[in-house]
N, CA, C and O atoms as CSV, one atom per row, in Angstrom:
chain,resi,resn,atom,element,x,y,z
A,1,MET,N,N,-6.449,107.216,-43.874
A,1,MET,CA,C,-5.094,107.692,-44.024
A,1,MET,C,C,-5.068,108.818,-45.028
A,1,MET,O,O,-5.676,108.692,-46.091
A,2,PRO,N,N,-4.397,109.908,-44.741
A,2,PRO,CA,C,-4.324,111.030,-45.682
A,2,PRO,C,C,-3.583,110.660,-46.981
A,2,PRO,O,O,-2.726,109.777,-47.015
A,3,LYS,N,N,-3.953,111.368,-48.017
A,3,LYS,CA,C,-3.374,111.057,-49.330
A,3,LYS,C,C,-1.847,111.232,-49.334
A,3,LYS,O,O,-1.140,110.429,-49.945
A,4,ARG,N,N,-1.348,112.239,-48.682
A,4,ARG,CA,C,0.100,112.480,-48.644
A,4,ARG,C,C,0.818,111.307,-47.955
A,4,ARG,O,O,1.883,110.890,-48.411
A,5,LYS,N,N,0.261,110.780,-46.886
A,5,LYS,CA,C,0.854,109.665,-46.174
A,5,LYS,C,C,0.825,108.419,-47.035
A,5,LYS,O,O,1.786,107.649,-47.041
A,6,ILE,N,N,-0.264,108.207,-47.763
A,6,ILE,CA,C,-0.387,107.065,-48.674
A,6,ILE,C,C,0.717,107.119,-49.734
A,6,ILE,O,O,1.363,106.115,-50.033
A,7,GLN,N,N,0.917,108.316,-50.291
A,7,GLN,CA,C,1.959,108.463,-51.324
A,7,GLN,C,C,3.348,108.224,-50.751
A,7,GLN,O,O,4.189,107.615,-51.412
A,8,GLN,N,N,3.598,108.688,-49.551
A,8,GLN,CA,C,4.899,108.492,-48.905
A,8,GLN,C,C,5.160,107.008,-48.648
A,8,GLN,O,O,6.256,106.519,-48.924
A,9,VAL,N,N,4.181,106.299,-48.131
A,9,VAL,CA,C,4.326,104.886,-47.878
A,9,VAL,C,C,4.540,104.118,-49.177
A,9,VAL,O,O,5.357,103.200,-49.245
A,10,PHE,N,N,3.786,104.512,-50.213
A,10,PHE,CA,C,3.924,103.836,-51.517
A,10,PHE,C,C,5.338,104.033,-52.086
A,10,PHE,O,O,5.929,103.094,-52.621
A,11,GLN,N,N,5.868,105.236,-51.971
A,11,GLN,CA,C,7.227,105.498,-52.475
A,11,GLN,C,C,8.268,104.658,-51.717
A,11,GLN,O,O,9.189,104.112,-52.323
A,12,GLU,N,N,8.113,104.558,-50.385
A,12,GLU,CA,C,9.036,103.772,-49.595
A,12,GLU,C,C,8.965,102.302,-49.996
A,12,GLU,O,O,9.993,101.643,-50.152
A,13,LYS,N,N,7.751,101.798,-50.160
A,13,LYS,CA,C,7.576,100.405,-50.563
A,13,LYS,C,C,8.121,100.158,-51.945
A,13,LYS,O,O,8.689,99.101,-52.219
A,14,ASN,N,N,7.948,101.137,-52.823
A,14,ASN,CA,C,8.458,100.995,-54.213
A,14,ASN,C,C,9.992,100.939,-54.214
A,14,ASN,O,O,10.588,100.169,-54.967
A,15,GLU,N,N,10.624,101.760,-53.367
A,15,GLU,CA,C,12.087,101.692,-53.284
A,15,GLU,C,C,12.561,100.360,-52.723
A,15,GLU,O,O,13.540,99.790,-53.205
A,16,LEU,N,N,11.873,99.868,-51.712
A,16,LEU,CA,C,12.202,98.544,-51.165
A,16,LEU,C,C,11.973,97.442,-52.199
A,16,LEU,O,O,12.720,96.465,-52.253
A,17,LYS,N,N,10.947,97.605,-53.007
A,17,LYS,CA,C,10.675,96.619,-54.064
A,17,LYS,C,C,11.823,96.608,-55.070
A,17,LYS,O,O,12.232,95.538,-55.519
A,18,LYS,N,N,12.345,97.765,-55.427
A,18,LYS,CA,C,13.460,97.821,-56.357
A,18,LYS,C,C,14.686,97.161,-55.799
A,18,LYS,O,O,15.393,96.459,-56.522
A,19,LYS,N,N,14.964,97.371,-54.506
A,19,LYS,CA,C,16.099,96.711,-53.854
A,19,LYS,C,C,15.915,95.206,-53.848
A,19,LYS,O,O,16.853,94.447,-54.085
A,20,TRP,N,N,14.668,94.783,-53.568
A,20,TRP,CA,C,14.382,93.350,-53.550
A,20,TRP,C,C,14.572,92.781,-54.961
A,20,TRP,O,O,15.164,91.714,-55.120
A,21,GLU,N,N,14.077,93.483,-55.983
A,21,GLU,CA,C,14.237,93.004,-57.353
A,21,GLU,C,C,15.715,92.879,-57.727
A,21,GLU,O,O,16.109,91.925,-58.398
A,22,ASN,N,N,16.530,93.843,-57.294
A,22,ASN,CA,C,17.964,93.742,-57.573
A,22,ASN,C,C,18.572,92.513,-56.925
A,22,ASN,O,O,19.365,91.813,-57.555
A,23,SER,N,N,18.220,92.243,-55.694
A,23,SER,CA,C,18.757,91.046,-55.025
A,23,SER,C,C,18.268,89.776,-55.716
A,23,SER,O,O,19.022,88.810,-55.833
A,24,TRP,N,N,17.027,89.766,-56.171
A,24,TRP,CA,C,16.483,88.600,-56.878
A,24,TRP,C,C,17.196,88.412,-58.203
A,24,TRP,O,O,17.542,87.283,-58.552
A,25,HIS,N,N,17.428,89.484,-58.955
A,25,HIS,CA,C,18.134,89.369,-60.218
A,25,HIS,C,C,19.587,88.933,-60.006
A,25,HIS,O,O,20.126,88.185,-60.822
A,26,ASN,N,N,20.226,89.388,-58.930
A,26,ASN,CA,C,21.569,88.931,-58.624
A,26,ASN,C,C,21.566,87.428,-58.330
A,26,ASN,O,O,22.489,86.714,-58.721
A,27,PHE,N,N,20.533,86.957,-57.643
A,27,PHE,CA,C,20.445,85.533,-57.401
A,27,PHE,C,C,20.248,84.767,-58.709
A,27,PHE,O,O,20.865,83.721,-58.907
A,28,LEU,N,N,19.412,85.264,-59.587
A,28,LEU,CA,C,19.138,84.591,-60.848
A,28,LEU,C,C,20.397,84.488,-61.719
A,28,LEU,O,O,20.559,83.534,-62.480
A,29,LYS,N,N,21.281,85.481,-61.597
A,29,LYS,CA,C,22.524,85.460,-62.361
A,29,LYS,C,C,23.434,84.284,-61.927
A,29,LYS,O,O,24.258,83.808,-62.707
A,30,LYS,N,N,23.269,83.836,-60.691
A,30,LYS,CA,C,24.113,82.739,-60.178
A,30,LYS,C,C,23.801,81.421,-60.847
A,30,LYS,O,O,24.648,80.529,-60.875
A,31,GLU,N,N,22.570,81.273,-61.400
A,31,GLU,CA,C,22.168,80.032,-62.065
A,31,GLU,C,C,22.327,78.843,-61.074
A,31,GLU,O,O,22.985,77.854,-61.398
A,32,THR,N,N,21.748,78.944,-59.923
A,32,THR,CA,C,21.873,77.919,-58.896
A,32,THR,C,C,20.526,77.574,-58.302
A,32,THR,O,O,19.529,78.261,-58.525
A,33,TYR,N,N,20.518,76.511,-57.553
A,33,TYR,CA,C,19.303,76.041,-56.856
A,33,TYR,C,C,18.971,77.003,-55.701
A,33,TYR,O,O,19.870,77.526,-55.041
A,34,LEU,N,N,17.713,77.220,-55.476
A,34,LEU,CA,C,17.236,78.100,-54.401
A,34,LEU,C,C,17.101,77.313,-53.109
A,34,LEU,O,O,16.216,76.466,-52.984
A,35,THR,N,N,17.976,77.587,-52.146
A,35,THR,CA,C,17.911,76.855,-50.877
A,35,THR,C,C,16.727,77.323,-50.049
A,35,THR,O,O,16.133,78.369,-50.309
A,36,PHE,N,N,16.400,76.520,-49.044
A,36,PHE,CA,C,15.241,76.853,-48.196
A,36,PHE,C,C,15.445,78.199,-47.497
A,36,PHE,O,O,14.512,79.000,-47.433
A,37,ASN,N,N,16.630,78.461,-46.980
A,37,ASN,CA,C,16.886,79.741,-46.275
A,37,ASN,C,C,16.744,80.950,-47.196
A,37,ASN,O,O,16.150,81.959,-46.816
A,38,GLU,N,N,17.279,80.846,-48.387
A,38,GLU,CA,C,17.157,81.966,-49.337
A,38,GLU,C,C,15.701,82.140,-49.757
A,38,GLU,O,O,15.206,83.265,-49.838
A,39,LYS,N,N,15.017,81.036,-50.022
A,39,LYS,CA,C,13.622,81.078,-50.395
A,39,LYS,C,C,12.785,81.746,-49.295
A,39,LYS,O,O,11.949,82.607,-49.572
A,40,ASP,N,N,13.021,81.343,-48.068
A,40,ASP,CA,C,12.303,81.897,-46.933
A,40,ASP,C,C,12.587,83.403,-46.802
A,40,ASP,O,O,11.682,84.189,-46.522
A,41,GLN,N,N,13.820,83.782,-47.001
A,41,GLN,CA,C,14.198,85.198,-46.914
A,41,GLN,C,C,13.483,86.012,-47.982
A,41,GLN,O,O,12.905,87.056,-47.679
A,42,PHE,N,N,13.515,85.550,-49.223
A,42,PHE,CA,C,12.849,86.289,-50.303
A,42,PHE,C,C,11.342,86.406,-50.048
A,42,PHE,O,O,10.757,87.469,-50.255
A,43,ILE,N,N,10.718,85.317,-49.602
A,43,ILE,CA,C,9.281,85.333,-49.344
A,43,ILE,C,C,8.919,86.241,-48.182
A,43,ILE,O,O,7.903,86.934,-48.220
A,44,THR,N,N,9.763,86.235,-47.136
A,44,THR,CA,C,9.516,87.119,-45.979
A,44,THR,C,C,9.624,88.571,-46.372
A,44,THR,O,O,8.806,89.388,-45.950
A,45,GLU,N,N,10.618,88.909,-47.174
A,45,GLU,CA,C,10.779,90.285,-47.628
A,45,GLU,C,C,9.568,90.700,-48.495
A,45,GLU,O,O,9.085,91.829,-48.402
A,46,LEU,N,N,9.100,89.784,-49.321
A,46,LEU,CA,C,7.924,90.085,-50.139
A,46,LEU,C,C,6.693,90.273,-49.274
A,46,LEU,O,O,5.864,91.139,-49.552
A,47,GLY,N,N,6.568,89.474,-48.234
A,47,GLY,CA,C,5.425,89.590,-47.323
A,47,GLY,C,C,5.363,90.967,-46.696
A,47,GLY,O,O,4.281,91.532,-46.543
A,48,CYS,N,N,6.517,91.516,-46.330
A,48,CYS,CA,C,6.556,92.870,-45.757
A,48,CYS,C,C,6.180,93.933,-46.792
A,48,CYS,O,O,5.555,94.939,-46.458
A,49,LEU,N,N,6.569,93.701,-48.057
A,49,LEU,CA,C,6.255,94.656,-49.098
A,49,LEU,C,C,4.791,94.658,-49.507
A,49,LEU,O,O,4.261,95.680,-49.944
A,50,ILE,N,N,4.144,93.515,-49.363
A,50,ILE,CA,C,2.735,93.393,-49.754
A,50,ILE,C,C,1.799,94.061,-48.777
A,50,ILE,O,O,0.747,94.569,-49.163
A,51,LYS,N,N,2.178,94.062,-47.512
A,51,LYS,CA,C,1.292,94.609,-46.479
A,51,LYS,C,C,1.217,96.132,-46.509
A,51,LYS,O,O,2.235,96.824,-46.516
A,52,TYR,N,N,0.017,96.619,-46.526
A,52,TYR,CA,C,-0.260,98.044,-46.442
A,52,TYR,C,C,-1.347,98.245,-45.382
A,52,TYR,O,O,-2.169,97.363,-45.132
A,53,SER,N,N,-1.326,99.425,-44.773
A,53,SER,CA,C,-2.408,99.713,-43.844
A,53,SER,C,C,-3.682,99.999,-44.625
A,53,SER,O,O,-3.632,100.173,-45.842
A,54,ARG,N,N,-4.794,100.048,-43.960
A,54,ARG,CA,C,-6.081,100.197,-44.614
A,54,ARG,C,C,-6.128,101.526,-45.385
A,54,ARG,O,O,-5.759,102.577,-44.860
A,55,ILE,N,N,-6.589,101.453,-46.637
A,55,ILE,CA,C,-6.642,102.629,-47.490
A,55,ILE,C,C,-8.091,102.902,-47.869
A,55,ILE,O,O,-8.822,101.993,-48.262
A,56,ASN,N,N,-8.485,104.123,-47.750
A,56,ASN,CA,C,-9.831,104.513,-48.060
A,56,ASN,C,C,-10.037,104.523,-49.578
A,56,ASN,O,O,-9.170,104.980,-50.323
A,57,LEU,N,N,-11.166,104.028,-50.021
A,57,LEU,CA,C,-11.440,103.961,-51.466
A,57,LEU,C,C,-11.675,105.344,-52.077
A,57,LEU,O,O,-11.701,105.485,-53.300
A,58,PHE,N,N,-11.844,106.346,-51.246
A,58,PHE,CA,C,-12.026,107.717,-51.772
A,58,PHE,C,C,-10.766,108.188,-52.457
A,58,PHE,O,O,-10.830,109.057,-53.327
A,59,HIS,N,N,-9.636,107.647,-52.096
A,59,HIS,CA,C,-8.375,107.946,-52.747
A,59,HIS,C,C,-8.148,106.891,-53.827
A,59,HIS,O,O,-7.281,106.028,-53.685
A,60,LEU,N,N,-8.901,106.958,-54.871
A,60,LEU,CA,C,-8.946,105.902,-55.892
A,60,LEU,C,C,-7.616,105.711,-56.628
A,60,LEU,O,O,-7.174,104.577,-56.812
A,61,LYS,N,N,-6.983,106.792,-57.045
A,61,LYS,CA,C,-5.760,106.675,-57.822
A,61,LYS,C,C,-4.638,105.979,-57.032
A,61,LYS,O,O,-4.034,105.043,-57.554
A,62,PRO,N,N,-4.343,106.396,-55.807
A,62,PRO,CA,C,-3.334,105.661,-55.033
A,62,PRO,C,C,-3.784,104.222,-54.755
A,62,PRO,O,O,-2.953,103.314,-54.743
A,63,PHE,N,N,-5.055,104.006,-54.536
A,63,PHE,CA,C,-5.577,102.680,-54.270
A,63,PHE,C,C,-5.287,101.754,-55.455
A,63,PHE,O,O,-4.874,100.610,-55.264
A,64,LEU,N,N,-5.501,102.242,-56.666
A,64,LEU,CA,C,-5.260,101.445,-57.852
A,64,LEU,C,C,-3.776,101.154,-58.034
A,64,LEU,O,O,-3.412,100.052,-58.445
A,65,LYS,N,N,-2.908,102.130,-57.733
A,65,LYS,CA,C,-1.474,101.911,-57.824
A,65,LYS,C,C,-1.021,100.819,-56.836
A,65,LYS,O,O,-0.235,99.934,-57.174
A,66,ILE,N,N,-1.535,100.915,-55.637
A,66,ILE,CA,C,-1.174,99.937,-54.602
A,66,ILE,C,C,-1.704,98.542,-54.974
A,66,ILE,O,O,-1.035,97.534,-54.751
A,67,ARG,N,N,-2.864,98.506,-55.518
A,67,ARG,CA,C,-3.433,97.237,-55.970
A,67,ARG,C,C,-2.577,96.596,-57.058
A,67,ARG,O,O,-2.336,95.389,-57.030
A,68,LYS,N,N,-2.121,97.395,-58.010
A,68,LYS,CA,C,-1.241,96.885,-59.059
A,68,LYS,C,C,0.097,96.421,-58.460
A,68,LYS,O,O,0.635,95.382,-58.841
A,69,HIS,N,N,0.612,97.203,-57.531
A,69,HIS,CA,C,1.861,96.888,-56.851
A,69,HIS,C,C,1.770,95.530,-56.136
A,69,HIS,O,O,2.668,94.696,-56.246
A,70,LYS,N,N,0.667,95.328,-55.404
A,70,LYS,CA,C,0.451,94.056,-54.696
A,70,LYS,C,C,0.336,92.883,-55.667
A,70,LYS,O,O,0.838,91.792,-55.397
A,71,LYS,N,N,-0.321,93.114,-56.782
A,71,LYS,CA,C,-0.499,92.069,-57.775
A,71,LYS,C,C,0.866,91.616,-58.339
A,71,LYS,O,O,1.109,90.421,-58.508
A,72,GLU,N,N,1.743,92.583,-58.623
A,72,GLU,CA,C,3.074,92.266,-59.121
A,72,GLU,C,C,3.879,91.482,-58.089
A,72,GLU,O,O,4.608,90.552,-58.434
A,73,LEU,N,N,3.741,91.863,-56.827
A,73,LEU,CA,C,4.477,91.185,-55.764
A,73,LEU,C,C,3.952,89.760,-55.546
A,73,LEU,O,O,4.733,88.841,-55.300
A,74,ARG,N,N,2.657,89.581,-55.634
A,74,ARG,CA,C,2.096,88.234,-55.502
A,74,ARG,C,C,2.575,87.332,-56.648
A,74,ARG,O,O,2.849,86.148,-56.446
A,75,TYR,N,N,2.673,87.908,-57.851
A,75,TYR,CA,C,3.177,87.134,-58.975
A,75,TYR,C,C,4.633,86.759,-58.730
A,75,TYR,O,O,5.027,85.631,-59.026
A,76,ALA,N,N,5.438,87.663,-58.201
A,76,ALA,CA,C,6.822,87.366,-57.914
A,76,ALA,C,C,6.934,86.280,-56.854
A,76,ALA,O,O,7.817,85.425,-56.925
A,77,LYS,N,N,6.033,86.313,-55.865
A,77,LYS,CA,C,6.032,85.289,-54.838
A,77,LYS,C,C,5.744,83.904,-55.429
A,77,LYS,O,O,6.370,82.919,-55.037
A,78,CYS,N,N,4.808,83.829,-56.360
A,78,CYS,CA,C,4.532,82.556,-57.040
A,78,CYS,C,C,5.763,82.090,-57.842
A,78,CYS,O,O,6.069,80.898,-57.863
A,79,LYS,N,N,6.444,82.996,-58.481
A,79,LYS,CA,C,7.637,82.647,-59.230
A,79,LYS,C,C,8.741,82.081,-58.332
A,79,LYS,O,O,9.451,81.153,-58.719
A,80,ILE,N,N,8.879,82.651,-57.127
A,80,ILE,CA,C,9.852,82.172,-56.172
A,80,ILE,C,C,9.501,80.746,-55.723
A,80,ILE,O,O,10.365,79.874,-55.646
A,81,ILE,N,N,8.228,80.536,-55.434
A,81,ILE,CA,C,7.776,79.236,-54.975
A,81,ILE,C,C,8.024,78.161,-56.037
A,81,ILE,O,O,8.401,77.034,-55.717
A,82,GLU,N,N,7.806,78.528,-57.314
A,82,GLU,CA,C,7.965,77.567,-58.395
A,82,GLU,C,C,9.390,77.536,-58.961
A,82,GLU,O,O,9.655,76.747,-59.868
A,83,TYR,N,N,10.300,78.348,-58.469
A,83,TYR,CA,C,11.614,78.496,-59.059
A,83,TYR,C,C,12.362,77.175,-59.128
A,83,TYR,O,O,12.907,76.833,-60.178
A,84,ASN,N,N,12.400,76.428,-58.033
A,84,ASN,CA,C,13.203,75.197,-58.030
A,84,ASN,C,C,12.688,74.177,-59.018
A,84,ASN,O,O,13.483,73.493,-59.661
A,85,GLU,N,N,11.394,74.057,-59.156
A,85,GLU,CA,C,10.842,73.118,-60.138
A,85,GLU,C,C,11.240,73.503,-61.555
A,85,GLU,O,O,11.621,72.653,-62.360
A,86,GLU,N,N,11.145,74.792,-61.848
A,86,GLU,CA,C,11.537,75.292,-63.185
A,86,GLU,C,C,13.031,75.129,-63.409
A,86,GLU,O,O,13.468,74.792,-64.509
A,87,PHE,N,N,13.814,75.372,-62.361
A,87,PHE,CA,C,15.287,75.233,-62.461
A,87,PHE,C,C,15.667,73.801,-62.769
A,87,PHE,O,O,16.495,73.546,-63.644
A,88,ILE,N,N,15.070,72.872,-62.056
A,88,ILE,CA,C,15.376,71.446,-62.283
A,88,ILE,C,C,14.951,71.013,-63.678
A,88,ILE,O,O,15.687,70.308,-64.367
A,89,ALA,N,N,13.767,71.434,-64.089
A,89,ALA,CA,C,13.287,71.071,-65.431
A,89,ALA,C,C,14.199,71.650,-66.511
A,89,ALA,O,O,14.482,70.982,-67.505
A,90,ARG,N,N,14.660,72.885,-66.324
A,90,ARG,CA,C,15.543,73.498,-67.288
A,90,ARG,C,C,16.879,72.785,-67.334
A,90,ARG,O,O,17.419,72.568,-68.419
A,91,ARG,N,N,17.434,72.409,-66.174
A,91,ARG,CA,C,18.710,71.684,-66.141
A,91,ARG,C,C,18.578,70.306,-66.766
A,91,ARG,O,O,19.460,69.875,-67.508
A,92,LEU,N,N,17.493,69.617,-66.478
A,92,LEU,CA,C,17.304,68.301,-67.093
A,92,LEU,C,C,17.213,68.382,-68.595
A,92,LEU,O,O,17.706,67.510,-69.309
A,93,LYS,N,N,16.567,69.453,-69.079
A,93,LYS,CA,C,16.465,69.652,-70.517
A,93,LYS,C,C,17.819,69.933,-71.142
A,93,LYS,O,O,18.145,69.404,-72.205
A,94,ASP,N,N,18.615,70.780,-70.468
A,94,ASP,CA,C,19.961,71.126,-70.965
A,94,ASP,C,C,20.900,69.912,-70.980
A,94,ASP,O,O,21.724,69.771,-71.884
A,95,TYR,N,N,20.771,69.054,-69.991
A,95,TYR,CA,C,21.700,67.959,-69.833
A,95,TYR,C,C,21.077,66.589,-70.176
A,95,TYR,O,O,21.617,65.559,-69.772
A,96,ASP,N,N,19.989,66.561,-70.888
A,96,ASP,CA,C,19.325,65.272,-71.173
A,96,ASP,C,C,20.217,64.329,-71.967
A,96,ASP,O,O,20.242,63.129,-71.694
A,97,SER,N,N,20.941,64.845,-72.933
A,97,SER,CA,C,21.816,63.976,-73.721
A,97,SER,C,C,22.985,63.469,-72.893
A,97,SER,O,O,23.487,62.372,-73.138
A,98,PHE,N,N,23.416,64.236,-71.937
A,98,PHE,CA,C,24.495,63.815,-71.062
A,98,PHE,C,C,24.059,62.656,-70.180
A,98,PHE,O,O,24.820,61.713,-69.961
A,99,PHE,N,N,22.842,62.728,-69.678
A,99,PHE,CA,C,22.331,61.632,-68.842
A,99,PHE,C,C,22.054,60.368,-69.634
A,99,PHE,O,O,22.142,59.265,-69.095
A,100,GLU,N,N,21.721,60.518,-70.907
A,100,GLU,CA,C,21.499,59.372,-71.776
A,100,GLU,C,C,22.828,58.760,-72.231
A,100,GLU,O,O,22.866,57.615,-72.681
A,101,GLY,N,N,23.900,59.516,-72.114
A,101,GLY,CA,C,25.226,59.023,-72.516
A,101,GLY,C,C,25.488,59.144,-73.981
A,101,GLY,O,O,26.415,58.499,-74.471
A,102,THR,N,N,24.724,59.940,-74.736
A,102,THR,CA,C,24.898,60.031,-76.175
A,102,THR,C,C,25.911,61.101,-76.597
A,102,THR,O,O,26.672,60.892,-77.542
A,103,SER,N,N,25.926,62.229,-75.913
A,103,SER,CA,C,26.834,63.316,-76.342
A,103,SER,C,C,27.046,64.303,-75.206
A,103,SER,O,O,26.576,64.107,-74.086
A,104,LEU,N,N,27.750,65.343,-75.522
A,104,LEU,CA,C,27.991,66.424,-74.547
A,104,LEU,C,C,26.692,67.218,-74.317
A,104,LEU,O,O,25.808,67.235,-75.173
A,105,PRO,N,N,26.593,67.864,-73.169
A,105,PRO,CA,C,25.409,68.716,-72.925
A,105,PRO,C,C,25.312,69.815,-73.987
A,105,PRO,O,O,26.327,70.238,-74.542
A,106,LYS,N,N,24.112,70.264,-74.261
A,106,LYS,CA,C,23.864,71.264,-75.296
A,106,LYS,C,C,24.614,72.542,-75.060
A,106,LYS,O,O,25.089,73.163,-76.011
A,107,MET,N,N,24.737,72.956,-73.816
A,107,MET,CA,C,25.430,74.224,-73.577
A,107,MET,C,C,26.932,74.115,-73.825
A,107,MET,O,O,27.584,75.128,-74.078
A,108,TRP,N,N,27.491,72.915,-73.758
A,108,TRP,CA,C,28.900,72.757,-74.057
A,108,TRP,C,C,29.200,72.906,-75.545
A,108,TRP,O,O,30.322,73.240,-75.926
A,109,LYS,N,N,28.195,72.656,-76.385
A,109,LYS,CA,C,28.366,72.760,-77.800
A,109,LYS,C,C,28.565,74.199,-78.260
A,109,LYS,O,O,29.038,74.442,-79.370
A,110,THR,N,N,28.206,75.145,-77.410
A,110,THR,CA,C,28.309,76.543,-77.776
A,110,THR,C,C,29.727,77.115,-77.528
A,110,THR,O,O,30.016,78.255,-77.891
A,111,ILE,N,N,30.584,76.316,-76.915
A,111,ILE,CA,C,31.948,76.786,-76.636
A,111,ILE,C,C,32.768,76.737,-77.911
A,111,ILE,O,O,32.762,75.730,-78.620
A,112,SER,N,N,33.480,77.833,-78.209
A,112,SER,CA,C,34.250,77.891,-79.447
A,112,SER,C,C,35.529,77.072,-79.307
A,112,SER,O,O,35.919,76.668,-78.212
A,113,SER,N,N,36.162,76.841,-80.445
A,113,SER,CA,C,37.388,76.015,-80.429
A,113,SER,C,C,38.512,76.691,-79.655
A,113,SER,O,O,39.308,76.011,-79.007
A,114,SER,N,N,38.592,78.033,-79.711
A,114,SER,CA,C,39.638,78.715,-78.950
A,114,SER,C,C,39.405,78.565,-77.444
A,114,SER,O,O,40.357,78.468,-76.669
A,115,GLN,N,N,38.137,78.548,-77.040
A,115,GLN,CA,C,37.858,78.325,-75.621
A,115,GLN,C,C,38.204,76.917,-75.193
A,115,GLN,O,O,38.664,76.709,-74.070
A,116,TRP,N,N,37.990,75.934,-76.077
A,116,TRP,CA,C,38.381,74.570,-75.778
A,116,TRP,C,C,39.887,74.474,-75.628
A,116,TRP,O,O,40.383,73.790,-74.732
A,117,LYS,N,N,40.631,75.169,-76.518
A,117,LYS,CA,C,42.097,75.118,-76.447
A,117,LYS,C,C,42.599,75.707,-75.123
A,117,LYS,O,O,43.522,75.163,-74.518
A,118,VAL,N,N,42.002,76.805,-74.674
A,118,VAL,CA,C,42.372,77.413,-73.403
A,118,VAL,C,C,42.033,76.470,-72.265
A,118,VAL,O,O,42.825,76.305,-71.337
A,119,TRP,N,N,40.853,75.844,-72.328
A,119,TRP,CA,C,40.459,74.905,-71.275
A,119,TRP,C,C,41.431,73.731,-71.225
A,119,TRP,O,O,41.872,73.326,-70.150
A,120,PHE,N,N,41.758,73.193,-72.385
A,120,PHE,CA,C,42.668,72.046,-72.434
A,120,PHE,C,C,44.048,72.418,-71.923
A,120,PHE,O,O,44.666,71.645,-71.193
A,121,PHE,N,N,44.549,73.615,-72.305
A,121,PHE,CA,C,45.838,74.082,-71.837
A,121,PHE,C,C,45.874,74.215,-70.337
A,121,PHE,O,O,46.836,73.789,-69.696
A,122,LEU,N,N,44.823,74.809,-69.758
A,122,LEU,CA,C,44.771,74.988,-68.305
A,122,LEU,C,C,44.680,73.640,-67.601
A,122,LEU,O,O,45.276,73.456,-66.539
A,123,ARG,N,N,43.952,72.710,-68.171
A,123,ARG,CA,C,43.843,71.388,-67.557
A,123,ARG,C,C,45.204,70.663,-67.552
A,123,ARG,O,O,45.590,70.047,-66.558
A,124,VAL,N,N,45.907,70.751,-68.668
A,124,VAL,CA,C,47.216,70.130,-68.742
A,124,VAL,C,C,48.167,70.817,-67.757
A,124,VAL,O,O,48.978,70.155,-67.110
A,125,LEU,N,N,48.067,72.127,-67.647
A,125,LEU,CA,C,48.919,72.879,-66.754
A,125,LEU,C,C,48.654,72.478,-65.300
A,125,LEU,O,O,49.593,72.339,-64.516
A,126,ILE,N,N,47.412,72.297,-64.946
A,126,ILE,CA,C,47.044,71.928,-63.592
A,126,ILE,C,C,47.463,70.490,-63.258
A,126,ILE,O,O,47.933,70.215,-62.153
A,127,LEU,N,N,47.293,69.594,-64.205
A,127,LEU,CA,C,47.616,68.193,-63.956
A,127,LEU,C,C,49.106,67.926,-63.958
A,127,LEU,O,O,49.533,66.921,-63.389
A,128,SER,N,N,49.921,68.777,-64.569
A,128,SER,CA,C,51.335,68.527,-64.620
A,128,SER,C,C,52.093,69.078,-63.438
A,128,SER,O,O,53.313,68.929,-63.363
């Protein structure tokens, strides 16, 4: 494959990678469990990004860039596969005192008194 074509394909894949990263970061902001369909979609998109046509080693610089690119994507794929386990472990850690029945969850302790007043007011308003 000519060097110009290799660079063009790499740029296209890099742009697709950025779009994929944006969608992944948007998912992470939701702080939710990764369903099978979403997981399958993310992994399928990554599979398309990892695949490259055969590259001649004579074009060493593009070859090294593509190799680094593939390594990053494989790492991201591993993170997706392990996401649910990490998510559950993180939630159990955050809510461990709640499950033991000793106190409020740790993240609730960070709410200020003014936020509690607003929450209480809204709850009273809704219940009345």
